[in-house]
C-alpha positions as CSV (number, residue, x, y, z in Angstrom):
1,X,17.0,27.3,-3.5
2,X,15.0,30.2,-1.2
3,X,11.4,29.8,-0.8
4,X,10.5,33.2,0.9
5,X,10.5,34.5,4.7
6,X,7.5,32.9,5.1
7,X,8.3,29.4,4.4
8,X,11.6,30.1,6.5
9,X,9.6,31.2,9.8
10,X,6.7,28.3,8.7
11,X,9.8,25.6,8.8
12,X,11.4,27.4,11.5
13,X,7.9,26.5,13.6
14,X,7.9,23.3,12.8
15,X,11.6,22.4,13.4
16,X,11.7,24.0,17.2
17,X,8.1,22.0,17.8
18,X,9.6,18.8,16.1
19,X,13.0,18.7,18.4
20,X,10.5,19.1,21.1
21,X,8.5,16.1,20.5
22,X,11.5,13.7,20.0
23,X,13.3,15.3,22.9
24,X,10.0,14.0,24.6
25,X,9.9,10.8,22.8
26,X,8.3,7.8,24.6
27,X,7.8,10.1,27.7
28,X,4.2,9.2,28.5
29,X,4.9,5.3,28.0
30,X,8.0,6.0,30.5
31,X,6.1,7.9,33.0
32,X,3.4,5.2,32.7
33,X,6.0,2.3,33.2
34,X,8.2,3.6,35.7
35,X,6.3,6.0,37.7
36,X,3.1,4.7,37.5
37,X,3.6,1.2,37.3
38,X,1.5,0.5,34.4
39,X,1.1,-2.9,32.9
40,X,1.6,-3.7,28.9
41,X,-2.2,-3.6,28.2
42,X,-2.5,-0.4,30.4
43,X,0.3,1.4,28.3
44,X,-1.4,0.3,25.0
45,X,-4.5,1.6,26.5
46,X,-3.1,4.7,26.9
47,X,-1.8,5.0,23.4
48,X,-5.1,3.7,21.7
49,X,-7.4,5.8,24.1
50,X,-5.8,8.9,23.1
51,X,-5.7,8.5,19.7
52,X,-9.3,7.7,19.4
53,X,-10.4,10.3,21.3
54,X,-8.6,12.8,20.1
55,X,-9.5,11.6,16.5
56,X,-13.0,11.7,17.4
57,X,-13.0,15.3,19.3
58,X,-11.3,16.6,16.2
59,X,-13.9,15.1,13.5
60,X,-15.7,18.4,13.4
61,X,-12.8,20.4,13.0
62,X,-12.0,20.0,9.4
63,X,-14.7,22.1,8.2
64,X,-13.9,24.8,10.8
65,X,-10.4,25.2,10.1
66,X,-11.1,25.2,6.4
67,X,-12.8,28.4,6.5
68,X,-10.8,30.2,9.0
69,X,-7.1,32.1,8.2
70,X,-4.7,29.2,9.2
71,X,-2.2,31.2,10.6
72,X,-4.7,32.2,14.0
73,X,-5.4,28.4,14.0
74,X,-2.0,27.2,13.8
75,X,-0.8,29.7,16.7
76,X,-4.6,28.7,19.0
77,X,-3.6,24.8,18.9
78,X,0.1,25.5,19.5
79,X,-0.7,27.5,22.7
80,X,-3.5,24.2,23.4
81,X,-0.9,21.8,23.4
82,X,1.5,23.8,25.1
83,X,-1.0,24.4,28.1
84,X,-1.9,21.0,28.3
85,X,1.6,19.3,27.8
86,X,2.9,21.8,30.7
87,X,0.0,20.7,33.6
88,X,2.3,17.0,33.5
89,X,5.4,18.5,35.2
90,X,3.0,20.6,37.3
91,X,0.9,17.6,38.5
92,X,4.2,15.3,38.9
93,X,5.8,18.3,41.1
94,X,2.7,18.3,43.3
95,X,2.6,14.4,43.7
96,X,-1.0,14.8,41.7
97,X,-0.1,13.2,38.2
98,X,-2.6,10.0,37.5
99,X,-3.0,7.5,34.5
100,X,-6.4,9.8,33.7
101,X,-4.3,13.3,33.8
102,X,-1.6,11.3,31.1
103,X,-5.0,10.3,29.2
104,X,-6.8,13.9,29.0
105,X,-3.1,15.4,28.3
106,X,-3.1,13.0,25.2
107,X,-6.5,13.9,23.7
108,X,-6.3,17.3,24.1
109,X,-2.5,17.5,22.2
110,X,-3.7,15.2,19.7
111,X,-6.8,16.8,19.1
112,X,-4.9,20.1,18.9
113,X,-2.4,18.4,16.4
114,X,-4.8,16.9,13.9
115,X,-6.1,20.7,13.6
116,X,-3.0,22.2,13.3
117,X,-1.9,19.6,10.7
118,X,-4.8,20.3,8.6
119,X,-4.2,23.9,9.2
120,X,-0.4,23.7,8.3
121,X,-1.0,21.5,5.4
122,X,-3.6,24.1,3.8
123,X,-1.4,26.8,4.6
124,X,2.0,25.4,2.8
125,X,0.0,24.7,-0.2
126,X,-0.9,28.6,-0.4
127,X,2.5,29.8,0.3
128,X,4.7,27.6,-1.7
129,X,3.6,27.1,-5.6
130,X,4.5,24.2,-8.3
131,X,7.3,22.2,-8.0
132,X,9.0,24.3,-5.1
133,X,7.0,22.0,-2.8
134,X,8.7,19.0,-3.2
135,X,12.0,20.7,-2.6
136,X,9.8,22.2,0.4
137,X,8.7,18.9,1.6
138,X,11.9,17.4,1.7
139,X,12.9,19.8,4.1
140,X,10.4,19.4,6.3
141,X,11.5,15.5,5.8
142,X,15.0,16.2,6.5
143,X,14.4,18.2,9.6
144,X,12.1,15.6,11.1
145,X,14.7,12.8,10.7
146,X,17.5,14.8,12.2
147,X,15.4,15.8,15.2
148,X,14.5,12.1,15.4
149,X,18.2,11.3,15.4
150,X,19.0,13.9,18.0
151,X,16.1,14.1,20.3
152,X,15.6,10.6,21.6
153,X,19.4,10.2,22.9
154,X,19.2,13.9,24.4
155,X,15.8,13.0,26.1
156,X,17.4,10.1,27.3
157,X,20.4,11.9,28.8
158,X,18.0,14.3,30.2
159,X,15.5,11.9,32.0
160,X,18.8,10.3,33.6
161,X,20.2,13.3,35.0
162,X,17.3,15.3,35.6
163,X,13.7,13.0,35.8
164,X,11.3,11.8,34.0
165,X,9.2,14.8,33.3
166,X,12.2,17.0,32.0
167,X,11.2,16.3,28.5
168,X,7.5,17.0,28.9
169,X,8.7,20.1,30.0
170,X,10.7,20.9,27.0
171,X,8.1,19.6,24.5
172,X,5.7,22.1,26.3
173,X,8.1,25.1,25.8
174,X,8.9,24.3,22.0
175,X,5.2,24.6,21.3
176,X,5.0,28.0,22.6
177,X,8.3,28.8,20.8
178,X,6.5,27.2,17.4
179,X,3.7,29.4,18.0
180,X,5.9,32.8,18.1
181,X,7.4,31.7,15.0
182,X,3.9,31.3,13.4
183,X,3.5,35.0,14.4
184,X,6.4,36.2,12.9
185,X,4.8,35.2,9.4
186,X,3.6,38.4,7.1
187,X,1.4,38.5,4.1
188,X,-2.2,37.1,3.1
189,X,-3.7,33.9,4.5
190,X,-6.1,31.5,3.2
191,X,-9.5,30.4,4.0
192,X,-12.2,28.4,1.9
193,X,-15.2,30.6,1.1
194,X,-18.5,29.0,2.9
195,X,-21.1,28.2,0.4
196,X,-24.0,29.3,1.7
197,X,-26.2,26.6,0.1
198,X,-24.6,24.0,2.2
199,X,-27.1,23.3,5.3
200,X,-26.2,19.6,6.0
201,X,-23.5,19.8,8.9
202,X,-22.9,15.9,8.5
203,X,-22.3,16.7,4.7
204,X,-19.5,19.1,5.4
205,X,-17.8,16.9,7.7
206,X,-17.8,13.7,5.4
207,X,-16.5,16.4,2.5
208,X,-12.6,15.0,3.1
209,X,-13.5,11.5,2.8
210,X,-15.6,11.3,0.1
211,X,-13.1,13.4,-2.0
212,X,-10.4,10.9,-1.2
213,X,-12.8,8.0,-2.0
214,X,-13.8,9.3,-5.6
215,X,-9.6,9.5,-6.6
216,X,-8.6,6.1,-7.1
217,X,-4.7,7.4,-6.3
218,X,-5.7,9.1,-3.0
219,X,-7.9,6.4,-2.1
220,X,-5.0,3.6,-2.3
221,X,-2.9,6.0,-0.8
222,X,-4.9,6.4,2.0
223,X,-5.7,2.6,3.0
224,X,-1.6,2.1,2.4
225,X,-1.0,4.9,4.6
226,X,-3.6,4.1,7.2
227,X,-2.6,0.6,7.5
228,X,1.2,1.0,8.0
229,X,0.9,3.8,10.3
230,X,-1.3,1.8,12.2
231,X,0.5,-1.6,12.4
232,X,3.8,0.7,13.5
233,X,2.0,2.7,16.0
234,X,1.1,-0.5,17.7
235,X,3.9,-2.1,18.3
236,X,5.6,1.6,19.5
237,X,4.2,0.9,23.2
238,X,5.0,-3.0,23.0
239,X,8.5,-1.7,22.0
240,X,8.8,0.4,25.2
241,X,7.5,-2.4,27.2
242,X,9.7,-5.1,26.1
243,X,12.9,-2.8,25.9
244,X,12.4,-0.8,28.9
245,X,10.4,-3.4,31.2
246,X,11.4,-6.9,30.3
247,X,15.1,-6.1,28.7
248,X,16.0,-3.4,31.4
249,X,17.5,-1.2,28.9
250,X,18.7,2.3,30.5
251,X,16.6,5.0,29.2
252,X,19.7,6.2,27.0
253,X,20.1,2.9,25.3
254,X,16.2,3.4,24.7
255,X,16.8,6.9,22.9
256,X,20.1,5.8,21.5
257,X,18.1,2.5,19.7
258,X,15.5,5.3,17.7
259,X,17.6,8.3,17.3
260,X,20.8,7.0,15.5
261,X,18.7,5.1,12.9
262,X,16.9,8.6,12.1
263,X,20.2,9.5,10.3
264,X,19.0,7.7,7.2
265,X,15.8,9.4,7.4
266,X,17.6,12.5,6.6
267,X,19.7,10.5,3.4
268,X,16.6,9.5,1.9
269,X,14.6,13.0,2.6
270,X,17.7,14.4,0.7
271,X,17.7,11.9,-2.0
272,X,13.8,11.9,-2.4
273,X,13.6,14.5,-5.1
274,X,16.4,13.4,-7.1
275,X,15.3,10.0,-7.1
276,X,12.0,11.0,-8.3
277,X,13.4,13.3,-10.9
278,X,15.5,10.6,-12.1
279,X,13.3,7.7,-12.1
280,X,10.0,9.3,-11.7
281,X,7.8,9.8,-8.9
282,X,5.9,6.9,-8.9
283,X,8.3,4.3,-9.5
284,X,10.3,5.6,-6.5
285,X,7.2,5.7,-4.0
286,X,6.2,2.1,-5.0
287,X,9.6,0.9,-4.6
288,X,10.4,2.5,-1.2
289,X,7.1,1.7,-0.2
290,X,7.5,-1.9,-0.9
291,X,10.6,-1.6,0.9
292,X,9.4,0.0,4.2
293,X,7.1,-3.1,4.5
294,X,9.9,-5.6,4.6
295,X,12.2,-4.3,7.2
296,X,9.9,-4.0,10.3
297,X,10.0,-7.9,10.6
298,X,13.6,-7.7,11.7
299,X,12.3,-6.7,15.1
300,X,11.4,-10.1,15.7
301,X,14.8,-11.1,16.2
302,X,15.1,-8.3,19.3
303,X,16.8,-10.0,22.6
304,X,18.5,-8.1,25.5
305,X,21.5,-6.9,25.7
306,X,23.9,-5.4,23.0
307,X,22.9,-7.3,20.3
308,X,19.4,-6.6,20.6
309,X,20.3,-2.7,20.7
310,X,22.4,-3.3,17.5
311,X,19.0,-5.3,16.1
312,X,16.9,-2.5,16.7
313,X,19.2,0.1,15.3
314,X,19.8,-1.5,12.1
315,X,16.1,-2.5,11.4
316,X,15.0,0.9,12.1
317,X,17.9,2.2,10.2
318,X,16.9,0.3,7.1
319,X,13.0,1.1,7.8
320,X,13.6,5.1,8.1
321,X,15.7,5.4,5.0
322,X,13.1,4.0,3.2
323,X,10.7,6.4,4.9
324,X,12.6,9.4,4.5
325,X,12.5,8.9,0.6
326,X,8.7,8.0,0.3
327,X,7.2,10.3,2.7
328,X,7.8,13.5,0.9
329,X,6.9,12.2,-2.4
330,X,4.0,10.4,-0.9
331,X,2.8,13.6,0.7
332,X,3.5,15.5,-2.2
333,X,0.9,13.5,-4.1
334,X,-1.6,14.0,-1.6
335,X,-1.9,17.7,-1.8
336,X,-1.3,17.8,-5.8
337,X,-4.4,16.1,-6.2
338,X,-6.3,18.2,-3.7
339,X,-8.0,21.3,-4.5
340,X,-6.9,24.3,-2.3
341,X,-10.6,24.7,-1.1
342,X,-10.5,21.2,0.2
343,X,-7.1,20.7,1.3
344,X,-8.0,21.7,5.3
345,X,-11.0,18.9,4.9
346,X,-9.0,16.5,3.3
347,X,-6.0,16.3,5.3
348,X,-8.6,16.5,8.8
349,X,-10.5,13.3,7.4
350,X,-6.9,11.6,6.8
351,X,-5.7,12.3,10.3
352,X,-8.9,11.5,11.8
353,X,-9.1,8.1,10.0
354,X,-5.5,7.4,10.6
355,X,-5.6,8.0,14.3
356,X,-8.4,5.7,14.9
357,X,-6.9,3.0,12.7
358,X,-3.8,3.6,15.0
359,X,-6.1,3.6,18.0
360,X,-8.1,0.4,17.2
361,X,-4.9,-1.8,16.2
362,X,-2.9,-0.5,19.7
363,X,-5.7,-1.4,21.6
364,X,-5.7,-5.1,19.5
365,X,-2.1,-5.4,20.0
366,X,-2.3,-4.7,23.4
367,X,-4.4,-7.4,24.0
368,X,-2.1,-9.8,21.6
369,X,0.7,-8.7,24.1
370,X,-1.0,-9.8,27.0
371,X,-2.0,-13.2,25.6
372,X,1.2,-14.2,23.5
373,X,4.0,-11.7,24.9
374,X,5.3,-8.6,23.2
375,X,8.0,-10.0,21.2
376,X,5.3,-12.1,19.5
377,X,2.9,-9.3,18.7
378,X,5.5,-7.1,17.7
379,X,6.5,-10.1,15.0
380,X,2.5,-10.4,14.0
381,X,2.7,-7.0,12.9
382,X,5.8,-7.4,11.1
383,X,4.3,-10.2,9.0
384,X,1.0,-8.2,8.6
385,X,2.8,-5.4,6.8
386,X,4.5,-7.4,4.3
387,X,0.9,-7.0,2.3
388,X,0.7,-3.6,2.5
389,X,2.4,-2.1,-0.5
390,X,-0.2,-4.2,-2.7
391,X,-2.7,-1.2,-1.8
392,X,-0.1,1.4,-3.4
393,X,-1.3,3.3,-6.7
394,X,-0.5,1.1,-9.9
395,X,-0.1,3.6,-12.4
396,X,0.1,6.9,-12.9
397,X,-2.9,9.4,-13.5
398,X,-2.4,11.2,-17.0
399,X,-4.3,14.3,-15.9
400,X,-1.1,14.4,-12.9
401,X,1.9,13.7,-15.0
402,X,5.6,13.2,-14.2
403,X,7.8,16.2,-14.2
404,X,10.2,15.9,-17.2
405,X,13.5,14.3,-16.2
406,X,16.4,16.3,-17.1
407,X,19.7,13.9,-16.6
408,X,18.6,13.1,-13.0
409,X,18.7,16.9,-11.9
410,X,15.5,18.8,-9.8
411,X,13.3,19.5,-12.6
412,X,12.8,23.6,-12.1
413,X,9.5,24.9,-11.2
414,X,7.1,25.6,-14.3
415,X,5.4,28.7,-12.3
416,X,2.1,28.2,-14.0
417,X,1.5,24.4,-12.6
418,X,-1.4,24.2,-9.8
419,X,0.1,24.4,-6.5
420,X,1.4,20.8,-5.6
421,X,3.3,19.0,-3.2
422,X,2.7,18.1,0.2
423,X,3.4,18.7,4.1
424,X,5.7,16.6,6.6
425,X,3.6,18.5,9.1
426,X,0.7,16.7,8.2
427,X,2.2,13.6,6.6
428,X,1.2,11.5,9.1
429,X,3.8,8.8,7.9
430,X,6.4,9.2,10.8
431,X,7.6,5.9,11.6
432,X,8.1,6.2,15.3
433,X,5.4,8.7,16.3
434,X,2.1,10.4,15.5
435,X,1.9,13.9,14.0
436,X,3.7,16.3,15.7
């Protein structure tokens, strides 16, 4: 199905930056552990402080993004991330790399990423209409998981051959290439009109959260997504410390443990639209949402050596397959229920809240790991995840009916439906990392 040249360039820009991000997966924890000799708490603090400060810095960007054309915003944010990320290999080469430098880069890149995600989500809603968006969203999701499968093993091999900052350099270049891809998109842009009667800045800043709070389906999806994302993200630095530090996994094995399972995400993304067409979006979202809450508990059984490596691969493969099914439908439902003029603010509010929860839980789990050990802290996260599906929507809103099912085939777009769908660029549901 052709979605237009504009979508093709947006998809290409997303693909190149996503591959860059996953090649650099774990780069900052690796630098913190291997180069700066940081503790488990310090690595968790790096992750948490970067997330929290980035979210606070990005908080006022929602209205700013909403009222500006989206392509220039995306290009500006890509160039910002390029400059910030490129400063790391420069500082390393000069012998000036420090913990504080990594923290500043994390903050700047994170804030720019939130603004980019808000702009890209609003622009995709403008660019692709109707039920085409579920197909488009599945393509973004599939790209994410292919990059997740290929990137970490390749990054681990590059680190082993060329040193710990080569993958950070590749990530910086990917942001530059993404900006060039977005620059090639032609056609009109989208920007929400300003309301001259709106004088209260705080009201504009809180508009996205108010909209989420007033829609019962969005409210439950929001609570579910920020808690799942927070509990999973909190364990990422602990897994780095456990596998790279305590269990002494080589960098290539660490990359392999998270790369191979991502093929399950590609399978899930390819099946997502077909499953939704056959069984209904809500049912598939709820079932896959329940399943994704069960498998992380398997990380409690990770041990050193080949057995531990296989355990991580199997657990992550099952989890990521469920994520691959869940994420396109969840992201589709989010934008389906959001008016075009509020999309940027809703997505910014969603990302900001998600980052703050991730930061808070990462800090808590860093302290917990210092008290009871990384493996025990990861186990506690897995137990708590079992309760998160209770927050998923329990019924379908009649104002947003399911598409008609036709023998399991993906329904053809009607053409007269309001813009719907979601955006893997802004979904925030990635199991292994936050938004690209």
